[in-house]
TORDO-392719 format. One record per residue: residue number from 1; residue in one letter; x, y, z of N, C-alpha, C in turn. Coordinates in pm, 1 decimal, decimal comma, always signed. Example, Ala and Ser with C-alpha at 12.3 -4.5 7.8 and 13.67 -1.06 7.14 Angstrom:
TORDO-392719
[1; "A"; [+1319,0; -569,0; +780,0]; [+1230,0; -450,0; +780,0]; [+1320,0; -330,0; +780,0]]
[2; "S"; [+1285,0; -225,0; +708,0]; [+1367,0; -106,0; +714,0]; [+1290,0; +3,0; +787,0]]
***
This chain:
TORDO-392719
[1; "M"; [-1620,6; +124,2; -573,6]; [-1604,3; +265,8; -591,8]; [-1709,1; +320,5; -689,3]]
[2; "V"; [-1730,9; +250,6; -799,6]; [-1826,4; +298,0; -900,1]; [-1963,5; +318,7; -838,0]]
[3; "R"; [-2008,4; +226,0; -759,8]; [-2140,9; +236,0; -697,3]; [-2148,0; +355,9; -602,4]]
[4; "S"; [-2038,7; +388,2; -537,0]; [-2036,1; +497,8; -440,1]; [-2041,8; +635,7; -503,4]]
[5; "V"; [-1982,0; +652,8; -621,8]; [-1970,6; +787,3; -679,3]; [-2059,8; +812,8; -800,4]]
[6; "S"; [-2121,1; +712,0; -855,6]; [-2202,0; +729,7; -976,1]; [-2327,4; +811,9; -949,2]]
[7; "E"; [-2359,8; +901,1; -1043,3]; [-2482,2; +981,1; -1030,4]; [-2605,1; +905,2; -1080,2]]
[8; "I"; [-2583,5; +799,8; -1152,9]; [-2693,3; +714,9; -1198,7]; [-2688,8; +584,8; -1119,4]]
[9; "R"; [-2794,6; +511,0; -1125,2]; [-2793,1; +378,3; -1062,2]; [-2689,6; +294,4; -1136,3]]
[10; "S"; [-2589,6; +250,6; -1064,4]; [-2480,2; +180,1; -1130,6]; [-2518,8; +37,8; -1165,5]]
[11; "L"; [-2454,5; -10,8; -1268,6]; [-2462,8; -152,6; -1302,8]; [-2347,7; -217,8; -1229,1]]
[12; "H"; [-2375,5; -309,0; -1141,0]; [-2268,8; -377,0; -1069,4]; [-2289,6; -526,8; -1076,9]]
[13; "T"; [-2180,0; -597,1; -1078,3]; [-2183,4; -740,9; -1104,7]; [-2112,8; -817,3; -994,4]]
[14; "E"; [-2160,4; -800,3; -873,3]; [-2103,5; -874,2; -761,2]; [-2185,3; -999,4; -735,7]]
[15; "E"; [-2114,5; -1104,8; -701,2]; [-2178,7; -1230,9; -666,1]; [-2123,6; -1279,0; -532,7]]
[16; "T"; [-2201,6; -1357,2; -463,4]; [-2159,7; -1412,9; -335,9]; [-2045,7; -1511,3; -356,9]]
[17; "I"; [-1944,5; -1500,6; -273,7]; [-1832,2; -1594,8; -279,6]; [-1880,9; -1729,0; -226,3]]
[18; "T"; [-1852,4; -1833,1; -301,2]; [-1894,6; -1967,8; -261,0]; [-1777,9; -2040,3; -193,9]]
[19; "G"; [-1801,6; -2160,8; -154,3]; [-1698,5; -2243,0; -92,2]; [-1585,4; -2277,8; -187,0]]
[20; "A"; [-1603,5; -2251,8; -317,2]; [-1498,7; -2281,9; -414,0]; [-1379,4; -2189,3; -399,1]]
[21; "L"; [-1397,3; -2074,6; -334,0]; [-1290,1; -1978,7; -314,3]; [-1253,5; -1974,6; -166,8]]
[22; "P"; [-1133,7; -2020,1; -132,8]; [-1096,6; -2018,0; +9,3]; [-1083,5; -1875,1; +61,0]]
[23; "A"; [-1133,7; -1850,2; +179,2]; [-1131,7; -1716,4; +238,2]; [-1005,7; -1698,1; +321,9]]
[24; "V"; [-890,8; -1718,6; +260,4]; [-763,8; -1708,8; +332,0]; [-720,8; -1563,2; +345,0]]
[25; "S"; [-720,8; -1490,2; +234,4]; [-671,0; -1352,3; +235,5]; [-770,5; -1253,7; +295,1]]
[26; "F"; [-897,5; -1271,2; +267,0]; [-1000,4; -1177,1; +311,5]; [-1115,1; -1254,6; +375,6]]
[27; "P"; [-1099,7; -1298,4; +499,6]; [-1202,9; -1383,2; +560,5]; [-1338,9; -1316,5; +575,6]]
[28; "A"; [-1344,5; -1181,8; +584,5]; [-1473,2; -1113,9; +601,5]; [-1538,9; -1079,0; +468,4]]
[29; "K"; [-1471,2; -1101,3; +357,8]; [-1525,5; -1066,3; +226,8]; [-1631,0; -1168,7; +186,3]]
[30; "T"; [-1749,0; -1120,7; +146,8]; [-1859,0; -1211,6; +113,8]; [-1898,5; -1206,4; -33,1]]
[31; "A"; [-1847,7; -1105,4; -109,2]; [-1885,0; -1092,9; -250,2]; [-1762,0; -1055,4; -332,1]]
[32; "T"; [-1768,5; -1084,7; -461,7]; [-1659,7; -1050,5; -553,4]; [-1718,1; -1004,0; -685,8]]
[33; "T"; [-1647,9; -914,8; -754,3]; [-1691,7; -865,8; -884,4]; [-1660,9; -970,7; -990,2]]
[34; "V"; [-1758,9; -1003,7; -1074,0]; [-1739,7; -1108,0; -1174,7]; [-1739,5; -1052,9; -1317,0]]
[35; "A"; [-1762,5; -924,7; -1333,1]; [-1759,0; -860,3; -1464,8]; [-1742,7; -710,8; -1441,7]]
[36; "L"; [-1772,7; -630,0; -1541,1]; [-1756,4; -485,0; -1530,0]; [-1866,5; -420,2; -1446,6]]
[37; "D"; [-1828,3; -318,2; -1370,1]; [-1924,8; -228,3; -1308,4]; [-1926,7; -102,3; -1394,9]]
[38; "F"; [-2040,8; -34,9; -1401,3]; [-2051,4; +83,8; -1485,9]; [-2129,3; +191,9; -1413,9]]
[39; "G"; [-2082,8; +316,6; -1428,3]; [-2152,4; +431,5; -1372,7]; [-2115,3; +556,8; -1450,9]]
[40; "R"; [-2164,0; +672,0; -1403,3]; [-2139,0; +797,9; -1475,3]; [-2137,4; +914,3; -1376,8]]
[41; "I"; [-2052,3; +1014,1; -1406,5]; [-2048,7; +1138,7; -1330,8]; [-2045,4; +1253,0; -1431,8]]
[42; "T"; [-2135,6; +1350,3; -1416,9]; [-2134,5; +1469,7; -1500,5]; [-2061,4; +1579,2; -1424,8]]
[43; "L"; [-1953,0; +1631,7; -1484,7]; [-1875,9; +1737,7; -1420,8]; [-1928,8; +1875,8; -1455,9]]
[44; "D"; [-1965,1; +1894,8; -1582,5]; [-2025,7; +2019,8; -1627,2]; [-2100,8; +1990,7; -1757,4]]
[45; "D"; [-2149,9; +2094,4; -1824,3]; [-2230,5; +2075,2; -1945,3]; [-2155,6; +2003,4; -2057,3]]
[46; "E"; [-2023,4; +2007,9; -2055,0]; [-1944,5; +1949,4; -2163,5]; [-1864,2; +1826,5; -2123,6]]
[47; "T"; [-1858,2; +1796,8; -1993,7]; [-1770,4; +1689,9; -1947,8]; [-1847,1; +1585,1; -1868,5]]
[48; "V"; [-1849,5; +1464,3; -1922,0]; [-1912,0; +1350,5; -1855,4]; [-1806,8; +1241,4; -1842,1]]
[49; "L"; [-1792,5; +1188,0; -1722,1]; [-1700,9; +1076,7; -1699,4]; [-1780,6; +947,5; -1695,7]]
[50; "Y"; [-1739,0; +851,3; -1774,6]; [-1797,4; +718,2; -1769,0]; [-1706,2; +632,4; -1683,8]]
[51; "L"; [-1762,6; +563,5; -1588,4]; [-1686,4; +487,1; -1490,2]; [-1698,5; +338,2; -1518,8]]
[52; "F"; [-1585,9; +272,0; -1528,2]; [-1583,1; +128,2; -1548,7]; [-1498,8; +66,6; -1437,7]]
[53; "G"; [-1556,6; -21,7; -1361,3]; [-1483,7; -93,8; -1258,4]; [-1457,5; -234,5; -1308,1]]
[54; "T"; [-1331,7; -274,2; -1306,0]; [-1295,7; -408,7; -1353,7]; [-1245,7; -494,4; -1238,5]]
[55; "P"; [-1266,7; -623,5; -1246,1]; [-1209,0; -712,9; -1145,9]; [-1056,4; -705,3; -1152,9]]
[56; "G"; [-991,5; -728,2; -1041,1]; [-846,2; -718,4; -1036,5]; [-770,8; -844,6; -1073,1]]
[57; "Q"; [-840,2; -955,4; -1089,8]; [-770,9; -1079,8; -1120,5]; [-704,3; -1074,2; -1258,2]]
[58; "E"; [-591,8; -1139,1; -1269,7]; [-513,2; -1140,1; -1394,2]; [-595,8; -1191,0; -1512,9]]
[59; "R"; [-689,2; -1281,6; -1489,4]; [-767,5; -1336,4; -1601,7]; [-854,3; -1230,4; -1669,8]]
[60; "F"; [-872,3; -1114,0; -1605,3]; [-949,7; -1005,0; -1664,6]; [-861,1; -897,6; -1727,0]]
[61; "R"; [-732,4; -924,3; -1739,2]; [-636,2; -827,8; -1791,6]; [-675,9; -777,2; -1930,0]]
[62; "F"; [-733,9; -862,4; -2013,0]; [-773,9; -821,8; -2148,5]; [-873,5; -706,2; -2145,2]]
[63; "L"; [-954,5; -695,0; -2041,0]; [-1049,6; -584,3; -2028,4]; [-978,1; -451,7; -2006,2]]
[64; "W"; [-872,0; -454,0; -1926,9]; [-800,2; -330,6; -1895,3]; [-744,4; -267,3; -2021,2]]
[65; "D"; [-682,9; -347,8; -2107,1]; [-624,8; -295,3; -2230,8]; [-730,4; -228,3; -2317,9]]
[66; "R"; [-844,5; -288,8; -2331,6]; [-951,1; -234,0; -2416,4]; [-1012,8; -108,2; -2355,8]]
[67; "L"; [-1031,9; -105,9; -2225,2]; [-1091,7; +10,9; -2159,5]; [-997,3; +130,2; -2158,9]]
[68; "L"; [-869,0; +107,5; -2150,0]; [-773,0; +217,7; -2144,7]; [-747,3; +280,8; -2281,6]]
[69; "N"; [-781,9; +211,6; -2388,5]; [-761,9; +264,0; -2523,8]; [-849,1; +388,2; -2542,7]]
[70; "G"; [-785,6; +504,8; -2560,1]; [-858,2; +628,1; -2584,3]; [-898,5; +704,6; -2459,6]]
[71; "T"; [-863,9; +654,0; -2342,3]; [-901,9; +725,3; -2220,0]; [-805,5; +840,0; -2190,8]]
[72; "I"; [-851,2; +931,9; -2107,8]; [-763,5; +1041,2; -2066,0]; [-725,1; +1027,1; -1918,9]]
[73; "G"; [-769,9; +921,4; -1854,5]; [-734,2; +902,0; -1714,1]; [-784,1; +770,9; -1659,6]]
[74; "A"; [-729,1; +733,4; -1545,3]; [-769,5; +610,0; -1479,0]; [-744,9; +623,9; -1329,4]]
[75; "V"; [-824,9; +555,6; -1250,0]; [-805,4; +546,5; -1105,6]; [-765,8; +403,5; -1077,7]]
[76; "V"; [-650,2; +387,4; -1015,3]; [-601,0; +252,1; -986,5]; [-595,6; +233,4; -837,5]]
***
């Protein structure tokens, strides 16, 4: 999502899925996010949204808590 809506060239951290991850749930999926994605959207002269995309795996839960601290919104 971040890559699709960002007004700047987004930082994205996708890597090719290797044989270490069985393709049971998503057989057509070839890449996975391994860290944060980052982008930005300017709404007007005073409002800029910074976009952070996090992996959904439970092992990245610590990132969600830190990113949500002080935010005024989130897209889930």
